[in-house]
C-alpha positions in Angstrom: 0.0 0.0 0.0 1.4 3.4 -1.1 1.4 6.0 1.6 1.1 9.8 0.9 3.9 11.0 3.2 2.9 14.7 2.9 -0.7 14.0 3.6 0.1 11.7 6.5 2.4 14.3 8.0 -0.3 17.0 7.7 -2.9 14.7 9.2 -0.6 13.9 12.2 0.1 17.5 12.8 -3.6 18.3 12.7 -4.6 15.5 15.1 -1.7 16.4 17.4 -2.9 20.0 17.6 -6.4 19.0 18.5 -5.1 16.5 21.2 -2.7 19.1 22.5 -5.6 21.5 23.2 -7.4 18.8 25.1 -4.3 17.8 27.1 -3.5 21.4 28.0 -7.0 22.0 29.2 -6.9 18.9 31.5 -3.4 19.6 32.7 -4.6 23.1 33.8 -7.6 21.6 35.6 -6.0 18.5 37.2 -2.3 18.9 36.9 -2.2 22.5 38.2 -5.4 22.8 40.2 -6.1 19.2 41.3 -9.6 19.2 39.9 -10.3 15.6 38.5 -12.3 16.1 35.4 -13.5 12.7 34.2 -16.0 14.3 31.9 -13.6 15.9 29.4 -15.4 14.3 26.5 -18.5 16.3 27.5 -16.8 19.7 27.0 -15.1 18.6 23.8 -18.6 17.6 22.5 -20.0 21.0 23.4 -17.7 22.5 20.8 -18.8 20.0 18.2 -22.5 20.7 19.0 -21.9 24.4 18.7 -20.4 23.9 15.3 -23.4 21.7 14.4 -25.7 24.6 15.3 -23.8 27.4 13.5 -23.2 25.4 10.3 -26.9 24.5 10.0 -28.7 27.6 11.4 -26.2 30.5 11.2 -24.2 29.8 8.0 -27.2 30.0 5.7 -28.3 33.3 7.2 -24.8 34.8 6.8 -24.9 33.7 3.1 -28.3 35.4 2.7 -30.2 32.1 2.3 -33.1 30.5 4.1 -32.4 27.9 6.8 -33.3 24.4 5.7 -34.0 21.6 8.2 -30.8 19.6 8.3 -32.4 16.5 9.8 -35.6 16.1 7.8 -35.9 13.1 5.6 -36.8 15.2 2.6 -34.6 18.2 3.3 -31.4 16.6 4.6 -29.7 16.2 1.2 -30.7 19.7 0.2 -29.4 21.2 3.4 -26.1 19.4 3.0 -25.7 20.6 -0.6 -26.3 24.1 0.5 -23.7 24.0 3.3 -21.1 22.5 0.9 -21.8 25.1 -1.8 -21.5 28.0 0.7 -18.2 26.7 2.1 -16.9 26.2 -1.4 -18.0 29.4 -3.1 -18.2 31.9 -0.2 -14.9 31.8 1.8 -15.5 35.0 3.7 -18.9 33.7 4.9 -17.3 30.3 5.8 -14.5 32.0 7.8 -16.8 34.3 9.6 -19.1 31.4 10.6 -16.0 29.5 11.8 -14.8 32.4 13.9 -18.3 32.8 15.4 -18.3 29.1 16.1 -15.0 29.3 18.0 -16.3 32.2 20.1 -19.6 30.5 20.8 -17.9 27.3 21.8 -15.6 29.1 24.2 -18.6 30.7 25.9 -20.8 27.6 26.0 -18.0 25.3 27.2 -16.8 27.7 29.9 -20.3 28.4 31.3 -21.3 24.8 31.3 -18.0 23.8 33.0 -18.6 26.5 35.7 -22.2 25.6 36.2 -21.5 21.8 36.4 -18.6 22.2 38.7 -19.6 24.9 41.1 -22.1 23.1 43.3 -20.0 19.9 43.5 -16.8 21.8 44.3 -18.4 23.1 47.5 -18.3 19.6 48.9 -15.3 18.4 50.9 -14.3 15.7 48.5 -13.4 17.1 45.0 -13.6 13.6 43.6 -17.3 13.9 43.7 -17.0 16.4 40.9 -15.1 13.8 38.8 -18.0 11.3 39.2 -20.6 14.0 38.4 -18.8 15.0 35.2 -18.3 11.4 34.2 -22.0 10.7 34.5 -23.0 14.0 33.0 -20.9 13.3 29.9 -22.7 10.0 29.3 -26.1 11.5 29.9 -25.5 14.3 27.5 -24.2 11.9 24.9 -27.2 9.7 25.2 -29.6 12.6 25.1 -28.0 14.0 21.9 -28.2 10.6 20.2 -32.0 10.5 20.9 -32.8 14.2 20.2 -32.5 14.9 16.5 -32.6 18.8 16.5 -29.0 19.0 17.8 -27.0 16.9 15.4 -29.7 14.8 13.8 -29.7 12.2 16.6 -28.0 8.8 15.9 -27.6 9.7 12.2 -25.1 12.4 13.0 -24.5 15.6 10.9 -22.1 15.8 8.0 -21.0 18.7 5.8 -19.2 20.6 8.6 -16.2 21.7 6.5 -13.0 23.4 7.7 -12.7 27.1 6.7 -10.1 26.5 4.0 -12.3 24.1 2.1 -12.7 26.6 -0.7 -9.1 26.1 -1.9 -8.9 23.9 -5.0 -5.7 22.3 -3.8 -6.6 19.8 -1.1 -3.1 19.5 0.2 -2.8 23.3 0.6 -6.2 23.4 2.2 -5.3 20.8 4.8 -1.9 22.5 5.4 -3.6 25.9 6.1 -6.0 24.2 8.5 -3.1 22.4 10.3 -1.2 25.7 10.5 -4.2 27.4 12.0 -4.5 24.7 14.7 -0.8 24.9 15.6 -1.0 28.6 15.9 -3.9 28.2 18.2 -2.0 25.6 20.2 1.0 27.9 20.6 -1.3 30.7 21.8 -3.0 28.5 24.3 0.3 27.1 25.5 1.7 30.6 26.0 -1.5 31.5 27.9 -1.3 28.5 30.2 2.4 29.1 30.9 1.6 32.7 31.9 -1.3 31.5 34.0 0.7 28.9 35.8 3.5 31.3 36.6 1.1 34.0 37.8 -0.1 34.5 41.4 -3.4 32.9 40.4 -1.5 29.8 39.2 0.5 29.5 42.4 -2.7 29.8 44.3 -4.2 26.9 42.3 -1.1 24.8 43.1 -1.5 25.6 46.8 -5.1 24.5 46.7 -4.1 21.3 44.9 -1.5 20.5 47.6 -3.7 21.3 50.6 -7.1 22.9 50.1 -7.7 23.0 53.9 -4.7 25.2 54.6 -5.6 27.4 51.6 -9.2 27.8 52.9 -7.9 28.6 56.4 -5.7 31.4 54.9 -8.9 33.0 53.6 -8.8 31.7 50.0 -12.2 30.9 48.3 -11.3 27.3 47.2 -14.6 26.6 45.5 -14.5 29.8 43.5 -11.0 29.3 42.3 -11.7 25.8 41.2 -14.8 27.0 39.5 -12.7 29.6 37.6 -10.2 27.0 36.4 -13.0 24.7 35.3 -14.4 27.6 33.3 -11.0 28.1 31.6 -10.3 24.4 31.0 -13.8 23.7 29.7 -13.6 26.6 27.3 -10.3 25.3 25.9 -11.8 21.8 25.6 -14.8 23.1 23.6 -12.3 25.0 21.4 -10.6 21.6 20.7 -14.1 20.2 20.0 -14.7 22.7 17.2 -11.4 21.8 15.5 -12.1 18.1 16.0 -15.5 18.2 14.3 -14.5 20.4 11.3 -11.4 18.3 10.8 -13.6 15.1 10.4 -16.4 17.0 8.7 -18.9 14.9 10.7 -20.5 15.4 14.1 -21.6 12.2 15.9 -22.3 11.7 19.6 -20.4 8.4 19.4 -17.1 10.3 19.1 -17.5 11.7 22.6 -17.7 8.6 24.7 -15.7 7.8 27.9 -12.8 6.5 25.7 -12.0 10.0 24.6 -11.7 11.1 28.2 -9.4 8.2 28.8 -7.2 9.2 25.9 -6.7 12.7 27.3 -5.9 11.4 30.8 -3.3 9.1 29.4 -1.7 12.1 27.5 -1.5 14.2 30.7 -0.3 11.4 33.0 2.2 10.2 30.4 3.6 13.6 29.7 3.8 14.9 33.3 1.1 16.3 35.6 1.4 20.1 36.1 3.8 20.5 33.2 2.5 22.1 30.0 5.4 20.8 28.0 4.6 17.4 29.3 1.0 17.7 28.1 2.3 18.5 24.6 4.7 15.5 24.7 1.9 13.2 25.9 -0.4 14.5 23.1 2.3 13.8 20.6 3.0 10.3 21.8 -0.6 9.3 21.9 -1.2 10.8 18.5 1.5 8.6 17.0 0.3 5.5 18.9 -3.3 6.2 17.8 -2.3 6.4 14.1 -0.1 3.3 14.3 -2.9 1.2 15.8 -5.4 2.6 13.3 -3.1 1.8 10.3 -2.3 -1.6 11.8 -6.1 -2.4 12.1 -6.6 -1.5 8.4 -3.7 -3.6 7.3 -5.0 -6.6 9.3 -8.5 -6.2 7.8 -7.0 -6.1 4.3 -5.1 -9.3 5.0 -8.3 -11.0 6.1 -7.4 -11.3 9.8 -10.6 -11.5 11.8 -9.2 -10.2 15.0 -10.4 -6.7 15.8 -7.2 -4.8 16.5 -8.9 -1.5 17.2 -9.7 -2.7 20.7 -6.0 -3.2 21.3 -5.5 0.6 21.6 -7.8 0.7 24.6 -5.8 -2.1 26.2 -2.5 -0.3 25.3 -3.6 3.0 26.7 -4.9 1.4 29.9 -1.6 -0.4 30.4 0.3 2.8 29.8 -1.8 4.7 32.4 -1.4 1.9 35.0 2.4 1.6 34.5 2.9 5.4 34.7 0.8 5.7 37.9 2.8 2.8 39.4 6.4 3.4 38.4 6.6 7.1 37.3 3.6 9.1 38.6 5.4 12.3 37.9 5.4 11.6 34.1 8.1 11.7 31.5 8.5 15.5 32.1 8.0 16.1 35.8 6.5 19.4 37.0 9.2 22.1 37.5 10.0 22.8 41.1 10.1 26.5 40.4 7.7 28.3 38.2 8.4 31.9 39.1 11.3 34.3 38.7 11.1 35.3 42.3 13.3 32.4 43.3 16.1 33.5 41.0 15.8 37.1 42.2 16.1 36.0 45.8 19.1 33.9 45.0 20.7 36.8 43.2 20.2 39.1 46.2 21.5 36.5 48.6 24.7 36.0 46.6 25.2 39.7 46.1 
């Protein structure tokens, strides 16, 4: 089988960028603040559902056309053709709709993350929040599968094209989209680094280490955790938009518990509390994910009946268990010092 090396490289970079956004968001929540978010798939899906709404309800209006029911049996094909034509022939409208989708996803993801976390975070055990989010993610996924107006129920919603789809050169179109994602990852990484090194970031780490002491010192622990959940959930929804426009298809099945497991493996593998570790974990999982996918295709072509796709879940589970047992700090442990104040104090002491 002949492999398109350029296309494969672009696809890997695109998937890495999407995973990196998810990993950075979870690292901020759990690695820095100690908030166990076992419902990461929920907030990623909110970005996808936001894209489903804008591409079917807002995009036609921006193009000066009437909204067509995207899920109706007699209108589904017509609505799909209209979306595809707009994205192909009206690049300004497509880009505007995409930017609005990103903004809407950030707001929806952040608000839902804050609302879902705030009541639970007032309880003594923050792990209760992890269970609440885990159950909520599955409930939302099941509801979306059974409620057609969101993304056409179990049929899913296709025709959600990336903003450079109007380019005739498919390689150039994919490359531009990958570059856009990587620029976004760089901006988010810079933001997370500044946040971690700020007084707010140091407060989050203090809460992570001992929330009782932080509360006794007058810090509003529940409020700060709610704030970091707002930020992390917004970033996850941002990744969800890139995820769904990359595949071009929105389906509730893509946001099961397995997606949350993947993101947890990235963060634990790379190093909790270290943003560079989150990027490293995302890169390694991206490569492993593609290797297992290609291997599964090859085995099917050879007529091997064994379903190799399930091996990735076994592999990721084993990686998670081994890292927690033998190297819980990850491949890139969290730096002991994250502020320049230490270096300034050392310079004064030596001078």
